[in-house]
C-alpha positions as CSV (number, residue, x, y, z in Angstrom):
1,M,154.5,-32.0,209.6
2,R,155.8,-30.8,206.3
3,L,153.7,-33.4,204.5
4,G,150.7,-32.2,206.4
5,R,151.3,-28.6,205.2
6,I,151.6,-29.8,201.6
7,L,148.4,-31.7,201.8
8,L,146.6,-28.8,203.4
9,A,147.9,-26.4,200.7
10,A,146.8,-28.8,198.0
11,V,143.3,-29.0,199.6
12,V,143.1,-25.2,199.8
13,A,144.2,-24.8,196.2
14,A,141.8,-27.4,195.0
15,F,139.0,-25.7,196.9
16,G,139.9,-22.3,195.4
17,I,140.0,-23.7,191.9
18,G,136.6,-25.4,192.5
19,A,135.2,-22.2,193.8
20,E,136.4,-20.2,190.8
21,R,134.9,-22.8,188.4
22,A,131.6,-22.7,190.3
23,A,131.6,-18.9,190.1
24,A,132.4,-18.9,186.4
25,Q,129.4,-21.2,185.8
26,N,127.1,-18.5,187.3
27,E,128.1,-15.7,184.9
28,Q,126.3,-14.1,182.0
29,F,128.7,-13.3,179.2
30,I,128.3,-10.4,176.8
31,P,130.8,-9.9,174.0
32,R,131.6,-6.2,173.4
33,L,132.4,-5.2,169.8
34,V,134.0,-1.8,170.2
35,Y,136.2,0.7,168.3
36,R,138.5,2.7,170.5
37,T,140.9,3.3,167.6
38,G,140.7,4.8,164.1
39,A,138.7,7.5,162.5
40,Y,135.5,6.7,164.4
41,A,137.1,6.4,167.8
42,P,135.8,9.8,169.1
43,N,132.3,8.4,168.9
44,G,133.0,4.8,169.6
45,I,134.9,5.4,172.9
46,P,132.1,7.2,175.0
47,F,129.5,4.7,173.9
48,A,131.7,1.8,174.9
49,D,132.5,3.5,178.2
50,G,128.9,4.1,179.1
51,Y,127.9,0.5,178.4
52,A,130.8,-1.0,180.4
53,D,130.3,1.3,183.3
54,Y,126.6,0.3,183.5
55,L,127.5,-3.4,183.6
56,D,130.1,-2.7,186.3
57,M,127.6,-0.7,188.3
58,V,124.9,-3.4,188.2
59,D,127.4,-6.0,189.3
60,A,128.6,-3.8,192.2
61,R,125.1,-2.5,193.3
62,D,122.9,-5.6,192.6
63,G,125.3,-8.5,192.3
64,G,124.4,-8.9,188.7
65,V,121.0,-9.8,187.2
66,G,118.9,-12.3,189.2
67,G,122.0,-13.2,191.2
68,V,124.0,-13.9,188.0
69,K,127.2,-11.8,187.6
70,I,127.5,-10.0,184.2
71,T,130.9,-10.5,182.5
72,Y,132.1,-9.1,179.3
73,E,135.1,-8.8,177.0
74,E,135.9,-6.1,174.6
75,C,137.2,-6.8,171.1
76,E,138.5,-4.0,168.9
77,T,136.8,-3.8,165.4
78,G,138.0,-0.4,164.3
79,Y,134.6,-0.1,162.7
80,N,135.8,-2.6,160.1
81,N,133.3,-5.2,158.9
82,D,135.8,-8.1,158.6
83,K,137.2,-7.4,162.1
84,G,133.7,-7.2,163.5
85,V,133.0,-10.7,162.1
86,E,136.3,-12.0,163.6
87,C,135.5,-10.5,167.0
88,Y,132.0,-12.2,166.9
89,E,133.5,-15.6,166.0
90,R,136.2,-15.3,168.6
91,L,133.8,-14.4,171.4
92,K,130.5,-16.2,170.6
93,N,131.3,-19.4,172.5
94,K,132.7,-17.8,175.7
95,G,131.0,-18.0,179.0
96,P,129.0,-21.0,180.4
97,T,126.2,-20.5,177.9
98,G,128.0,-18.7,175.1
99,A,127.3,-15.1,174.0
100,S,124.1,-13.8,175.4
101,L,123.7,-11.4,172.4
102,V,125.8,-9.1,170.2
103,D,125.7,-5.3,169.8
104,P,127.6,-4.6,166.6
105,L,127.6,-0.8,166.9
106,S,127.9,-0.6,163.1
107,T,125.4,-0.9,160.3
108,G,128.0,-2.7,158.1
109,I,128.9,-5.2,160.8
110,T,125.2,-5.7,161.6
111,Y,124.6,-6.7,157.9
112,A,127.6,-9.0,158.1
113,L,126.4,-10.8,161.2
114,I,122.6,-11.2,160.6
115,E,122.8,-14.6,158.9
116,R,125.6,-15.9,161.1
117,A,124.0,-14.9,164.4
118,T,120.6,-16.1,163.4
119,A,122.1,-19.6,162.6
120,D,123.9,-19.4,166.0
121,K,120.7,-18.3,167.8
122,I,122.4,-15.2,169.2
123,P,120.3,-12.0,169.1
124,V,121.8,-9.0,167.2
125,V,120.8,-5.8,168.9
126,S,121.2,-2.9,166.5
127,M,119.9,-0.1,168.7
128,G,118.9,2.7,166.4
129,Y,121.0,1.6,163.5
130,G,121.4,-1.4,161.1
131,R,118.7,-2.8,158.7
132,A,115.5,-0.9,159.3
133,D,113.4,-3.7,157.7
134,A,114.8,-6.1,160.4
135,S,112.1,-4.5,162.6
136,Y,109.8,-7.0,160.9
137,G,110.2,-10.0,163.3
138,P,108.5,-12.7,161.2
139,V,111.5,-12.5,158.8
140,F,114.3,-11.4,161.2
141,P,113.7,-13.3,164.4
142,Y,117.1,-12.6,165.9
143,V,117.5,-8.9,165.0
144,F,116.2,-6.1,167.2
145,T,116.2,-2.4,166.1
146,L,114.7,-0.6,169.1
147,P,113.8,2.1,169.9
148,A,113.6,3.5,166.4
149,T,115.2,3.0,163.0
150,Y,116.8,5.3,160.5
151,W,113.6,5.2,158.4
152,A,111.6,6.3,161.4
153,Q,114.1,9.1,162.2
154,A,114.0,10.3,158.6
155,D,110.3,10.6,158.8
156,A,110.5,12.4,162.1
157,L,113.1,14.9,160.8
158,I,110.8,15.7,157.8
159,Q,107.9,16.3,160.3
160,F,110.1,18.7,162.3
161,V,111.1,20.6,159.2
162,A,107.5,21.0,158.3
163,Q,106.7,22.3,161.8
164,R,109.6,24.9,161.5
165,E,108.3,25.9,158.0
166,G,105.0,26.9,159.6
167,G,102.8,23.9,160.1
168,G,101.8,20.9,158.0
169,L,103.6,18.8,155.5
170,D,102.1,20.9,152.7
171,K,104.6,23.6,153.7
172,L,107.4,21.4,152.3
173,K,106.2,21.8,148.7
174,G,108.9,23.4,146.5
175,K,111.5,23.2,149.3
176,K,115.0,21.7,148.7
177,I,116.1,19.2,151.4
178,G,119.6,17.7,151.2
179,L,121.3,14.8,152.8
180,V,125.0,14.8,153.5
181,Y,125.9,11.2,154.1
182,I,128.9,8.9,154.5
183,D,128.9,6.7,151.4
184,I,128.6,3.3,153.2
185,A,125.6,1.2,154.1
186,Y,124.9,3.2,157.2
187,G,124.8,6.5,155.4
188,K,122.5,5.2,152.6
189,E,119.8,3.8,155.0
190,P,117.5,6.9,155.0
191,I,117.6,7.5,151.3
192,A,114.7,5.4,150.3
193,T,112.5,6.9,153.0
194,L,113.5,10.5,152.1
195,E,112.9,9.8,148.4
196,K,109.4,8.3,149.1
197,L,108.5,11.3,151.3
198,A,109.8,13.7,148.6
199,Q,107.3,12.3,146.1
200,K,104.5,12.5,148.7
201,D,105.2,15.9,150.2
202,G,106.5,17.7,147.1
203,Y,110.1,18.7,148.2
204,T,113.2,18.2,146.1
205,F,115.6,15.7,147.6
206,L,119.4,16.4,147.0
207,K,122.1,13.8,147.9
208,Y,125.6,14.7,148.9
209,P,127.7,11.5,149.4
210,V,131.0,11.8,151.3
211,S,133.7,9.1,150.9
212,A,134.6,7.4,154.2
213,P,136.0,8.3,156.6
214,G,134.7,11.7,155.7
215,I,137.7,14.0,156.2
216,E,137.7,15.5,152.7
217,Q,134.5,17.4,152.1
218,S,135.5,20.6,150.3
219,A,133.8,19.7,147.0
220,T,130.7,18.7,148.9
221,W,130.3,22.1,150.6
222,L,131.1,24.0,147.3
223,Q,128.2,22.1,145.8
224,I,125.9,22.9,148.7
225,R,126.8,26.6,148.5
226,Q,125.8,26.5,144.8
227,Q,122.6,24.6,145.2
228,K,121.4,26.3,148.4
229,P,119.2,23.6,149.9
230,D,116.7,25.0,152.4
231,W,117.4,22.3,154.9
232,L,120.3,19.8,155.4
233,F,120.3,16.5,157.1
234,M,123.5,14.6,158.0
235,W,124.1,10.8,158.3
236,G,127.7,10.9,159.5
237,W,129.9,9.3,162.1
238,G,133.2,10.0,163.7
239,V,135.5,12.7,162.3
240,M,133.1,13.2,159.4
241,N,130.6,15.0,161.7
242,S,132.9,17.7,163.0
243,T,134.4,18.1,159.6
244,A,130.9,18.7,158.1
245,I,129.9,21.2,160.7
246,K,133.1,23.2,160.0
247,G,132.4,22.9,156.3
248,A,128.9,24.2,156.8
249,A,130.3,27.2,158.7
250,S,132.9,27.9,156.0
251,V,130.2,28.4,153.3
252,G,127.8,30.3,155.6
253,Y,125.2,27.6,155.8
254,P,122.7,28.5,158.6
255,M,123.4,26.0,161.4
256,D,119.8,26.0,162.7
257,H,118.8,24.5,159.3
258,F,121.4,21.7,159.6
259,I,120.1,18.5,161.4
260,G,122.1,15.4,162.1
261,V,121.0,11.8,162.7
262,W,121.4,10.8,166.4
263,W,124.8,9.4,165.6
264,S,125.8,12.9,164.4
265,G,124.7,14.7,167.6
266,S,127.2,14.3,170.4
267,E,129.9,16.3,172.1
268,P,132.8,15.0,169.9
269,D,130.8,16.2,166.8
270,V,130.4,19.8,167.9
271,V,133.2,20.7,170.3
272,P,135.9,20.6,167.7
273,A,134.0,23.2,165.6
274,G,133.9,25.7,168.5
275,D,131.5,28.6,168.2
276,A,130.7,27.6,164.6
277,A,128.6,24.7,165.9
278,K,126.2,26.8,167.9
279,G,122.6,26.3,166.6
280,Y,123.4,22.9,165.1
281,Q,120.6,20.3,165.7
282,S,120.3,16.5,165.8
283,G,117.8,13.8,166.5
284,T,117.9,11.9,169.7
285,F,115.9,9.4,171.8
286,H,117.2,10.1,175.3
287,G,118.5,12.8,177.6
288,A,122.1,14.0,178.2
289,G,123.9,15.0,181.4
290,Q,124.4,13.5,184.8
291,D,121.1,14.5,186.4
292,Y,119.6,11.1,186.3
293,G,119.4,8.5,189.0
294,V,121.1,5.7,187.0
295,V,124.0,8.0,186.1
296,K,124.4,9.0,189.7
297,D,124.4,5.3,190.7
298,I,127.3,4.8,188.3
299,L,129.2,7.7,189.9
300,Q,128.5,6.3,193.3
301,Y,129.2,2.6,192.8
302,V,131.9,2.8,190.1
303,Y,133.7,6.2,190.1
304,D,133.6,6.8,193.8
305,K,135.3,3.4,194.2
306,N,138.1,4.5,191.8
307,G,136.7,2.5,188.9
308,G,135.3,3.6,185.6
309,H,136.3,3.5,182.0
310,T,136.6,7.3,181.5
311,T,137.0,10.4,183.5
312,R,134.2,11.6,185.7
313,D,133.6,14.7,183.7
314,K,132.8,12.6,180.6
315,V,130.1,10.7,182.4
316,G,126.7,11.9,181.1
317,E,127.8,12.9,177.6
318,V,125.3,12.0,174.8
319,L,127.0,8.8,173.6
320,Y,128.0,7.7,177.1
321,N,124.3,7.9,178.1
322,R,123.4,6.0,174.9
323,G,125.7,3.2,175.9
324,I,123.9,3.1,179.3
325,I,120.5,2.7,177.5
326,N,121.9,0.0,175.2
327,A,123.1,-1.9,178.3
328,I,119.7,-1.4,180.0
329,Y,117.9,-2.9,177.1
330,D,120.2,-5.9,177.0
331,L,120.1,-6.6,180.8
332,E,116.3,-6.1,180.8
333,A,115.9,-8.7,178.0
334,I,118.1,-11.1,180.1
335,R,116.0,-10.3,183.2
336,T,112.8,-11.0,181.2
337,A,114.2,-14.3,180.0
338,Q,115.2,-15.3,183.6
339,D,111.6,-14.8,184.6
340,K,110.7,-17.6,182.2
341,F,113.7,-19.8,182.2
342,G,115.1,-19.4,185.7
343,K,117.6,-17.2,187.6
344,K,120.7,-18.7,185.9
345,P,122.9,-17.9,182.9
346,I,120.7,-17.6,179.9
347,K,121.4,-18.9,176.4
348,G,121.2,-16.7,173.3
349,E,117.9,-18.2,172.1
350,Q,116.4,-17.6,175.5
351,V,117.6,-14.0,175.4
352,Q,115.8,-13.8,172.0
353,W,112.6,-14.8,173.8
354,G,113.4,-12.1,176.4
355,Y,113.7,-9.4,173.8
356,E,110.5,-10.4,172.0
357,H,108.7,-10.1,175.4
358,L,110.5,-7.0,176.5
359,N,108.2,-4.5,178.2
360,I,109.9,-1.6,179.9
361,T,106.9,0.1,181.4
362,P,106.9,3.6,182.9
363,E,107.0,2.0,186.3
364,R,110.0,-0.1,185.3
365,V,111.8,2.9,183.9
366,K,111.4,4.6,187.3
367,A,112.6,1.4,189.1
368,L,115.7,1.5,186.9
369,N,116.4,5.0,188.1
370,A,116.2,6.1,184.4
371,D,113.2,8.4,184.7
372,G,113.7,11.2,182.2
373,L,116.7,9.6,180.6
374,M,114.7,7.1,178.5
375,V,111.2,6.3,177.5
376,P,109.2,3.1,177.9
377,I,109.5,0.4,175.2
378,Q,107.6,-2.8,174.3
379,L,108.5,-5.3,171.7
380,S,106.8,-8.4,170.3
381,C,107.3,-11.3,167.8
382,A,106.1,-9.1,164.9
383,N,107.5,-5.8,166.1
384,H,111.2,-5.7,166.9
385,E,111.4,-1.9,167.0
386,G,108.6,-0.8,169.3
387,Q,106.8,2.5,168.9
388,G,109.9,4.7,169.5
389,Q,109.6,8.4,169.1
390,V,112.2,11.0,168.1
391,R,113.1,14.3,169.7
392,I,115.3,17.1,168.3
393,Q,118.1,18.6,170.4
394,Q,120.2,21.7,169.7
395,W,123.8,22.7,170.7
396,D,124.0,26.0,172.5
397,G,127.8,26.1,172.6
398,K,128.0,24.3,176.0
399,N,125.1,21.8,176.2
400,W,122.5,20.0,174.2
401,K,118.9,21.3,174.8
402,F,115.7,19.8,173.6
403,V,114.0,22.1,171.0
404,S,111.0,19.8,170.1
405,D,108.5,17.6,171.8
406,W,108.5,13.9,171.1
407,I,107.7,13.3,167.4
408,Q,105.8,10.2,166.5
409,P,106.9,8.8,163.1
410,D,104.3,7.6,160.7
411,R,104.0,4.1,162.0
412,E,101.4,2.9,159.4
413,M,103.7,3.9,156.5
414,L,106.8,2.5,158.2
415,T,105.3,-0.9,159.1
416,E,104.3,-1.4,155.5
417,M,107.7,-0.4,154.3
418,Y,109.4,-2.8,156.7
419,K,107.1,-5.6,155.8
420,E,107.5,-5.2,152.0
421,S,111.3,-4.9,152.2
422,A,111.6,-7.8,154.7
423,L,109.4,-10.1,152.6
424,G,111.5,-9.3,149.6
425,Y,114.6,-10.4,151.6
426,A,112.8,-13.6,152.6
427,K,112.0,-14.4,149.0
428,E,115.6,-13.7,147.9
429,K,116.9,-16.0,150.7
430,G,114.2,-18.7,150.1
431,M,112.9,-18.2,153.7
432,T,109.4,-18.8,155.1
433,P,108.5,-16.1,157.5
434,R,107.4,-17.1,161.0
435,D,103.7,-17.0,161.9
436,C,103.7,-14.8,164.9
437,A,100.2,-15.8,165.8
438,K,101.5,-19.3,166.6
439,E,104.3,-17.8,168.7
440,M,101.9,-16.2,171.2
């Protein structure tokens, strides 16, 4: 009798192990490079929370994508390039098919991973950051910059300033436009575009570099008070942003003439500055708040079930919602790949195909319960950015409110800039660009 129980237990245990292994073979693994510690944690945390909560919601509501459960593991980078590479190397082979893709959430880490990930055939998704010229797919087949790059945003901000100055770009002639930027690869990305536009539109471009992490800025704001730029842009991140807003207030700079990149336009950037932040503006490519179907789904399927990575009141903040959109892009690329390669765990090179054929139509946006939160997007072999537009939002002391319509960056100019820069990179690396006509 005792022997029978032992045999039965062994059979049950073996069955359980077999079931676990079978389940593990039907999982899609996504490595999560995050920074929940350090100087940039105030901005890194809500983004990571929104992304993870969306994956948890899709697993709970839909059973994953195409019947395949989505799994993930976070690795702390501290926004450090070397740690980012270590995290990538540690996680890239996990899951039944290896990493589906990687979201570096850092321009520096993006630069560090491009060649590695391309060799590994793992897509690098640098959503609204990273190398702008990587939008040119023939040279950068495994890098995706949707929905818009820093170069595109710089052009859109200049258009917005021209509108506020009374109309066309001719209104910029003789104006002084400054850039307060963190003195790392990320902060330097818009400089070439702003210099090019200064030559074309006749404004004087002033640069104000700030050493990372951006806590010490007193000399910067003394210089700004002396030079009196008509408009200021900011390419900052983490504690630098709130420090800069306080600095602007300390020298009496008009907050409604101070505009941040979309990584300088979230609640952690303005709340620490209190009333001084009222009127501050930033770029964005999506809505904020909880009044969207997909956000309500997260509350229902995750937070109402005692889950979630943050507190309920933080759901819907700017960077939280941006994490949701990043997750939507990634899962839609996986879903697109499944349509071609089958409802099963998808390899990185297949997800790359999915990204190059990504087409989130208005109808699909609605089906995702993301109507109003995000805009449609379509990519191709040649265009890894899409036709993304930029909108300006303003902080009223409690909430972010849109203060512009959607602004279309100068796509003809940008496409030529991407191509010229990317071909220069290809020449430097001894690469032969793909012929996208043959990829159709």
